[in-house]
N, C-alpha and C positions, 0 to 999 in steps of 0.2 A: 291082045294084052290079058294074061292070066295071071290071077292073084291067089295066093295060098296064105292063110293066117297061120303064123307060128306061135310060139309061147308069148304071153303076155302082151306087149305092144308090137311084136315082131310080125314082119310080112315078107312074102317073097313074091317078086314080080317078074313075070316073063315077057318080054318084050320082042316079039320075033325070036331069034337067036341069042338074045342078050338076057342075063339073070341079074336082077337087082335085089338086094337085101336092104330093109330098114329097120332099124332098133331089133336085129335079130340077136338074140341071146340063147345060149344052151346052157351055159354053166351060171347058175344063180349062187353058187356057194359062198361068194364074199359078201353077199347080203344076208345069209342066213341069220346072223345074229340080230338083224333089225326086221326083216320081213318074215322070218321063219322059213321052213321047209316047204316046197309046193303042196298044196292041197289036193293036187290032182296029178296025173303023170304028165310029163311034158314030153315036146315033141323032139326027137332027135333027128337032126338034119345035117349035121357037119360032114359027116361020112360020104354023102352022096351029092350034096350041092357044091357047084362050083360057080362063083359070083363072078361078072364082069364089073359089078358097081356095087359098093357097100356104103350105106349112108346111116347116120344115126342123128337124133334131134337133139340129144345132149351127152354128157359124159358119165351120168350116173350108171352103175354097174349093172342095173337091171334093164339098160337100153344100150350099153356100150360093153362088148364083148370081145377083147382083144384075140381070144382063143378062135373065135369066129373068122376074124380076119386072117388069122395066121392060117387056118385049115381050108377055109372057102375061097378066099380071093385068088382069083387066077394071077399068074406072073405077070399076065399082060393087063390086068384089071386096075381100077382105080377107086380110091375113096373120094368120096365127095362129101364136103365138110363145109360148116358154117366158118366164115373167115375168122371170126373172134376166136376160134378155138385152135388156130394154127400153132400157137406156141406149144399145145399139149398134143397136137398130132403129129408135128413134124419129126418128133423122135420115134415114130414108128417105121420110118424109112420107107415108106410106100408112097407110090404116085398118087398125089392127092391134088384135086381140084377145089379150090376154096370160093365160095361163093358168098357175097354179102347179101342183107335183106334185099328182097325184090329184084336180085340178080339172076339171070338164066345162063344155062349151058347146054348146048344141043349137041348130041353126037348120037350116030347110027338111027338117026330119026326120033331120038327119045329127048324130051324137054325135061330139064332138071331146073326146079326153081325154089329158092330160099325164100320163106316168107315169115313175117313176124310171129313170134310165139312167146310164151311168158311162162318161167318156170316158178313153182311154187315157194322155193327155199333160197332164191336169188342166183341160181346158176345161169350161165349163158345157154340159150336154147333157141332153136329154130324149128319151123314146121317144113315139110317138104310138099311140094307139088311135082308129080310126075305126069307127063303127058306122051301119049304114043297111039298113032293109028287112029284118032278119033275119039280115044277114051282118055280121062283126066281124073287122077286121084290126088287127094290131100291127106297127108298124114302128120299128126300133130302131137305125138309123143305122149307125154303126161302134162300137158298145158293146162294151166288155169285160166278161168274165165278172165277174158280181157276185151278193150274197147275197139278191136282192130278187126274183128269178124266181119262188120258191115263193109269196111274197106276191103278186105281180101276178097269177099263175095263179088263186089262190083268190079275189081280190077282183074279178077281170075274167074270169068263166067264160065259156065259148062262142066262144073265139077259133078261126075258122076258118083263118086264115093267119098265120102269123109271118114276117115279112120280116126276117132276121137275117144279119149279115155272118160269112163263112166264111174269110176268107183268111189270118187269124192272122198279120198283117204285123208284122216286127220291123224298127222304124225307127231310123235313125241322124240324130238331128236336132240334133247339135252346132251345126250353122250357125245355130241360132235359140236357142243356149243351154242345151240339154237334154242332160244326161248320156246316154251310150249305155246302153241296156238290153237284154238278150236276151230279156225278157218281151214277148210280143205286145201291140200296141196296139190290137188288135180280136180278136173271138173266133175260134178255130180251128174246123175243122169239128166236131170231137168236143164242144167246148163249145156250140157253136149247136144241135147235135141235142139235147144235154141240157137247154139252155135252153128250146127248143120242147117239150119233153117235160114241164119244170116248169110251163111256162106252159099247159099242158093244150091246146096248139094241135092242131088237126086235122092241119095240113100246114105243114111248113116249107118257106119258098121262100128259097133262099140269095141273098144279094145281096152287093155290095162285094167281088168276086173278079174275077181274070182280066184285068183291063184295063191294069194298071200294075206295073211292076218295075223297080227300079235298084238301084245299090249302096246308096242311102240308104234304100231302101224294098222288103224282101225277104218277100213273102208265100210262104204255103204252096201249093204246087201242088195244085190241085182235080183228083181223079182220081174219074170216075164210079164205078168199081168198089169203091174205097174208101168212096165214100159210101153205096153199097148195103149195104156190109158195117156201116157206122155206124147205117143205118137198121134193119138186122135186129138188132144187138146192142143198141141203146137202145129199139128197138119205137117209133121216131118216123117216121111217113111224111114224105116230102118230095117236091118237084118241081123240078128244075131248068128255069128259065125263061130262054131266051135274050132279051138284050136287044132291045127292039121288040116281043116278043110279048105277047099277051093271054092272062091268067090266066082271065077269065070273060067 
């Protein structure tokens, strides 16, 4: 299993001769009015990557990029999606495998499993576990803190890497009819370290941080020193992986 961190929450996984994309986004323009323009250069990958499977945790456009599906998904490839999103995904007219919570699908020696996740503003969301050749990862999009991390860790032992959001963004989405809340709409660093600990993950890989900030979208500032302190306090190893870099 070889893993590359893409933009924001996106990752690419190579399992043997099969390529998987999760939350892979290259075009953030639809969300510029809310998130602003990227604060650093983004990774361009759609001209070179051909995917056998494309997954996404939910349908927010910073996690779900139709242009990636159109450019990257092989003619023989499949979308793997959360079952509750079927009505929205079917119109894409792509081969799609739908999984409910705690349901698995195995193909080419790769195990795909949908597990519980919780969105910060009420959208349907799932987290994904991918297992191949003795390695297992969990990717949780932009989940908020919830009470299922204990269960997920017990029922899915042996997670090597947990890809979890850490920017704790407070959002002001009155423009789409949501009342303002000071509660973060994704996990804070401390919550992510605790979640990784409860998942019994060997290593936390922070995602969903550093790329966007506006008056409508206010994230926690990520400080390497503070992350080191949290890792020591919570006894949870972690690794910061810059966009474009490979983990394995």
